[in-house]
N, C-alpha and C positions, 0 to 999 in steps of 0.2 A: 649492381654491386655484387661484390663475390661473396659470396656464403661465408661462415667464417671457416668452412671445414675444407673450404676451397684452396688451393695450392696457392702460393704467392707466386708474383711473376717470373721474383727471381728464380724459383724452383721449372716456372713453366718451360722458363729460356733456357737451364739447364738440360732441361730435358728433352724439350729438344732438340739440342746438341746431341745427347747422351745415344736414344734412339736412332737420329741422324748417322751416328757414328755404326751403329749396329747393322742397318741397311747396307752402311757400305762396307764393312765384311764383309755380311754374306755374299755381298753381289763380286768382292774377289776371289772370294772361294770358288763362287759359281764359272768366272771368268778361268780363273787358272786350269780349272777339270776342263772347261769346253774346249781346251788349246789343245790338253795333254792326251784327250779319248783316240784322235791316231796312234798316239805311241804307246800308251798302255794296250790296245787293238792289237798292235804288232808286237809289241813284248808277248803278249799272251799269246797270239797265233791266233784270232777270231777271227771268222769270215763274218759277215754282214750279218746277218741271221744271228750269231751266238752275241754277237757286238748289239743286238735288238733285244737280245733275251736280258743280258747284263743290265741295259737300261729299264728293263724293264722289271726287275729285281730293286732297282733305287727307288720307281714308283711304290712296290709291293711295300718298300719299307714306308713311305710315306704315309702311303693307304690307309697302314696297319697302324698308324701314329696317330692320324692327324683326326680322327674321328672322335678320342679321349679329349681333344683341345678344348673345346668350346665349352666342356662339364669343369675344366681345371679351371682357366681361366673364370668361370663365373665362380666358381669357390672360392680359388684363390687367389687373382689377381693376377694382370697379365705379368706383372715384374719378375716372378719365380721363374714362370714358363720360361720367359726371355732369358733369363740368366742360363738356366739349365743347358736349352740348346744351342746356345749361342759357344758356349764352352765344350758342346757333344761333336759342334758340325767340323769346327778344322780338326781335332783329333781324328773323325772318320773323315775326315778328306785328304788327311794326308795318308792313312792307311791304305785307303783306297789306290791313289796313285802310285805308291812305292809296293801293295802287293802283285806279285808275277804268276802264283800259280791259282790257279781255273779257280777252286776251292775256296782259298782266302781272297780273292775276288769277289766273288757271290755273298761272301758276308759281308765284307765290308763294306759292300754296294748296297746290302739292304738298311746296313746301320747309319748310311751316310742318308739315303733319304727318310730312314726316320728322325733323322737328327733334322733335316734342311726343310724338311715338311712341317715339326714341332715349330720351327723358326720363325718360318713364314707366319702362318698361322700368330704365334705368341707374339713377333712384333709389331705387324701388321694392327693388332688389337690395340697394344702401348700405343701405336704412331694414330690410332682414330682417340684415345683417351687425351692426349696432346692436344691433338685439335680441338679437341670440346672445349679444351680449360682456355687455348689459345682465344676462341673465340672466331676464328674464320679458317677458313680452309686451308690447308697444309700437307695431304698427304699428295699430292701431284710430287713437291718438293721430297719428301723421303722417298719415293721412290724412285726420284732424280739421284739419289745418294746411291740406289742400288745401283741402277745404270752405272755410274760413275765409278763406284768399284767393280763392276764387271767390264770396265773399260780398263780401271787399270791392272785388273784378275791376268785379261786377257793378254798386257802386253809385258804384263812382267812373266808368264807363263811361255811369250814368245824368247824372251830374253833366257828364260831357263832352257830352255831346247837350244835354242842359238850355243849356249857355249857348255853343252852337252851334260847340263844337270836335270834329264828329263829322266830319269829315274828315281824318282819320287823325293832325293836330297833334298832341289828344291824350294817344293812345297812343303816339308817338313820343318823349312827354315821361316815360311810363311806363317805355316800353323802355328808355330811359336811366335810370333810375333801376335799374331789376330789373338790368340791364349793373353796375351799381357795385356791388351788393349781392351779386351772385354771386362777385362776383372779392373781394370783406372777407369772405365766408362758406366758400365752396368749400374752400378750402386745411387746414379744421380737419374736414372730413368724415373718416371713416374710412377708411382703408386695408389690405384685409386680402391680402397676398401671397399670388396663387394658390399649391397645392400642385399640384406638376409628377405627372401622373397621374391627379390626385385626382377634377376634373370628367369626364372623357373629355371627346365632343360638344358643345360648347356649344349647341345646336338639336340634340334631338332631335322625333321625330314623335309627338306626343300619346298613351296607349295608354292602357287601362284609366281607374285612379281619377285621373287626368295628364287625361285626354280627359276624361271627364267634368266635374272640378273647371271646366276649364278653358271649357268649354263652359255651367255654371251663371254664370260671372263673364261671360263674353260676354252671355248675356240682360241679367245687372244692370248692366253699361255700356251695353248698347245704349239700355234708359232714360234712364240718367245723359246718354248722349251727347246723344240725343234730345231732353231736355230745353234741354241749354246752346243747343243752335243751333235750336228749334221753340218753345219756352214763350214766346217774347215774340210770335212771332207770335199765337201761338193767343191770347193773351190781346188781342193786337192786333184779330184777328178773329171771333171769340166776343165781347167784351166791348166790341167796341170805346174800348179805352184807349188812349189816346196813347203816342208812343214809349217818353216817360221814364217812364210808367206802368207799362208790358210790363215793364218790367225789374223789379216786383215779385216776378212769380212766380219767376224765374232767382233773387232777391233769398233768398225766404222756403224756398226748396227750399235754397239752403246754408246758409242761419240752422238748422234743421233739422236738416240732416247736420252739421252740425260740430257741433252741442250732442251729436246723440246719437255721434258717434263717439269724444267725448272722452271718454263714460261707456262705452263699449263692451267694453273689456277687462274692466270690471268685470260689466257685463253679462250676459258669453259665461261667466265664472267662478260668476253666482246660476243664471242658467237656460239655460245648456247652449248649444253653441253652436249645434245641432237648433232647440232651442226661438228662438235670435236669428233663425235662420233663417226658420222657421215665420212667426214673426211679421211679422220685416220682407218676404218675398214678397205675404204678404196686404193688407200696409200700403200696400203698392207696387201691388196691383192696384186697390185702394178710392179711395186720390187721385188715379189716372188717369182714372177714370172721374167722378170727379167734374169733374173740372178740365174735360173736355170736354164737359159735360152741362151749365153753367149758364153763365149769360150774364151773373153780376155778377163783376166784376174781384175782389171782396176773398174772394170764396171759392174762385173758381178759383186764384187764389194759394193761399188754406189748402190744396186739393185735393195743390198741385208740393208745398206744405211736408212734407204729408201721407206723398208720394211719395220723397220726402225724409230723413224718420223711419225709413222702412220700409225705403230701402239701403244705409244709414250703416257698417252691420257686413259686409252681408252680403260684399263684398269682400276686407275684412278675415279673415274670416273662411277664404275659400276659398283666401286666401294663404297663410295659416299651418298648414293643408293641405298645399298644393302644398308645399312646404318639408319638406313630410315623406313626400313618397311614395316608398314602398318602391322599391328599385332605382334610383333618380334620387338622386343630391348637390344639398342643399338651393339653393344658388345655381341649377343647371340646373333645378332642377324649379318652381322660381318663375320663371324667364326663359320656362321653353316655357306656365305656365299662362298666365303674364300676356299671353305674345302671343296666346294664341286670346280670354284675357278682352277684353285691348283692341281687337281687331278688333271686337267688339260699339260698344265707343265709339266706332271710328272709323266702321264702316259704318252704325252703326243710323241717321244724321241723312239718310242718300242713302237706305235702305231707306227708311223714312218720308215723308219727299221723293216718292219714286214712288206711297207707295201716295195720298197727298194727292194728287199729280198726278190720280188718276185715281177717287178716290171722296171727297176733301174734307179737307182738314183735321185734322176733328174725327173721323173715322173712322183716318185713320194715327196719330194719336199715341193716341187711345184701342184700339189695336190690342196697346200695350205692355201693358196691363193681364194680357194670355198671360205676357206672361215674370214677371210675379210670382206669379202661379197654378202655375208651372212649378219655382222656384226654393222656394216651401211645399214643391210636393208633393215634392220632392227633397232634401229637409233631413237623409233617412239619411247619406249619405254623410259630411257631415262630424262625425256622431257623436259624441263622446269629445273635441274640437277644445280644450272646454275645461279640459282639465285637461291642457294644453301649459305652464301655470304651473306647477304642481308637477312636470312633467319639468325645464323649466329651470331652478328653482333646484335639484332634485336634481344638475344637472351641473355647477355651478360657483358662484362668486362674484355675487351679485347685487348692482348697480351702480345704488344710486338715489340722484334728484338733492336 
């Protein structure tokens, strides 16, 4: 039975829809940014190395903010941090895409990174609370909404470029819509009052399994982050695609990832978490190598789609395992692993930019195949994670939509 303090089934259903919407909006913003990267680069006159420095500034903003998230969530719960960061995210996105002066670009890049990094941790922590309240694994579907949003944002961004709205005005309108959606939605997110003394320090130095899980998440997210910022440039440089055509790579990546994530919980239950990790890592490696070794825009885009299929459920499986790290409360364990993991999402693009500046873009992006190989070879750490549904059902009432 549900305890007297547990949320009602209706509240849990509303919370699931609300946090799914936040994931969707965050993905849409990232997708819109992805296809505007070449335009921002051209407008500012940045070479590859300077663009890499701009992306590193985004990473710096996130890494400055994320260590504070675990402590804030442990003290105040995840809802407040989700609201604040979900409002700041579209504002900083519009400012970044619309800026042209180098100094303002770097300032807004730092603020955008801080808002996005905070939102990543906060919404995942809130999603974990909803998953626990539902009593069945749900994390893959939340990440599916993020990928669906990435698809929508990339497609919309491609249309903005096609119709001459790449100067920031198109993203400004999108940001306004996102702000309204957040204000209409976030009040329904789940609020779990922190239990005094339960969580201990909000941020802990990763150790043992938590460190290992965080590093694997880092590798997977490094691939995702690199494709956000470099996939359009790969298609343009390798195949001669136009700016609008270059959006196809990230679009297929998002389509494949969203489709596989919505099926992810069932795949884990059927094939096991280890099987999903092995297949995912190998598919990521193969897709990256295919994308950087062809001059055909369609084949290269399909390679990025294969990367999406492989990466889809790696991070949700890792987050589920991290929430059950021995010796750490679920929320703190997740926040700690997420902080390590998201450093890959944010640091991956500038690192690839540095490699590309010295060895070429194909070599830089192609090096991401190594991450897939390591993930596949390290899959034993999540063995048994597929049994979480049985454990969750045993703990309490299952809330179904």
